[in-house]
Structures are given as C-alpha cells and as structure tokens.
NUDOLUM-686042 format. One record per residue (C-alpha): residue number from 0; chain; x, y, z. Coordinates in steps of 0.05 Angstrom, whole numbers, plus 5000, padded with zeros to 4 digits. Layout:
    i  ch     u     v     w
  NUM   A     X     Y     Z
...
//
This chain:
    i  ch     u     v     w
    0   A  5000  5000  5000
    1   A  5025  5069  4983
    2   A  5037  5129  5027
    3   A  4996  5181  4989
    4   A  4943  5181  5045
    5   A  4997  5200  5095
    6   A  5018  5263  5058
    7   A  4983  5325  5031
    8   A  5004  5340  4960
    9   A  4991  5409  4929
   10   A  5005  5426  4856
   11   A  5006  5498  4829
   12   A  4965  5481  4768
   13   A  4971  5551  4739
   14   A  5047  5541  4735
   15   A  5044  5468  4711
   16   A  5073  5458  4642
   17   A  5050  5386  4636
   18   A  5117  5354  4622
   19   A  5093  5291  4658
   20   A  5157  5276  4697
   21   A  5116  5269  4761
   22   A  5072  5217  4726
   23   A  5134  5179  4704
   24   A  5161  5177  4775
   25   A  5095  5162  4812
   26   A  5042  5138  4763
   27   A  4995  5114  4818
   28   A  4995  5183  4850
   29   A  4997  5233  4792
   30   A  4966  5238  4723
   31   A  4957  5291  4671
   32   A  4885  5314  4661
   33   A  4850  5335  4597
   34   A  4885  5403  4601
   35   A  4953  5367  4606
   36   A  4961  5392  4678
   37   A  4984  5348  4735
   38   A  4931  5324  4785
   39   A  4935  5279  4846
   40   A  4897  5214  4840
   41   A  4851  5186  4894
   42   A  4873  5122  4927
   43   A  4934  5095  4963
   44   A  4982  5119  4910
   45   A  5057  5106  4909
   46   A  5105  5098  4967
   47   A  5132  5163  4996
   48   A  5200  5156  4963
   49   A  5167  5157  4894
   50   A  5122  5215  4912
   51   A  5182  5255  4935
   52   A  5221  5235  4872
   53   A  5162  5260  4831
   54   A  5161  5326  4867
   55   A  5236  5334  4858
   56   A  5231  5317  4784
   57   A  5185  5376  4771
   58   A  5227  5428  4733
   59   A  5187  5485  4764
   60   A  5185  5458  4836
   61   A  5109  5468  4839
   62   A  5093  5403  4876
   63   A  5091  5413  4952
   64   A  5089  5351  4996
   65   A  5071  5357  5070
   66   A  5062  5305  5125
   67   A  4986  5300  5137
   68   A  4994  5288  5211
   69   A  5044  5342  5229
   70   A  5038  5392  5172
   71   A  5114  5389  5165
   72   A  5136  5406  5094
   73   A  5174  5346  5065
   74   A  5188  5380  4997
   75   A  5210  5430  4976
//
C-alpha cells in the first residue's frame, strides 16, 4: 500500500507545464488531466520515496508535499 494518504500534495496548476515527469516517477499518485496539467489521484498511490522523487523531478518545483499528521513540509 502506498503512502499518498499520509501526505498532503499540492500542485500549482497555473504554473504546471504538463511535462509529465511526476507521472513517470509516481504513476499511481499523479496523472495529467485533459488540460495536460498534473493532478493527484485518489487512492493509496505510490510509496513516499516515489512521491518525493516525483516532486523533485518537477522542473518548476510546483509540487509541495507535506506530512498529513504534522503539517511538516517534506518537499521542497
């Protein structure tokens, strides 16, 4: 089971250029919608290491990952 439920993931969709690197890194957590913008999928998603790799892969650093329980920012 993935860790997506344990983290809060925010994407600045206005800034998203839709390159899809986050989808490549964590395909069970992210997808591109009809506007070719990244969205977070419902469900267990990927393990945290893949979610963080996806956030780090974003060329614009617009994916913010926080711990759901503590609110601590995990990335960036």
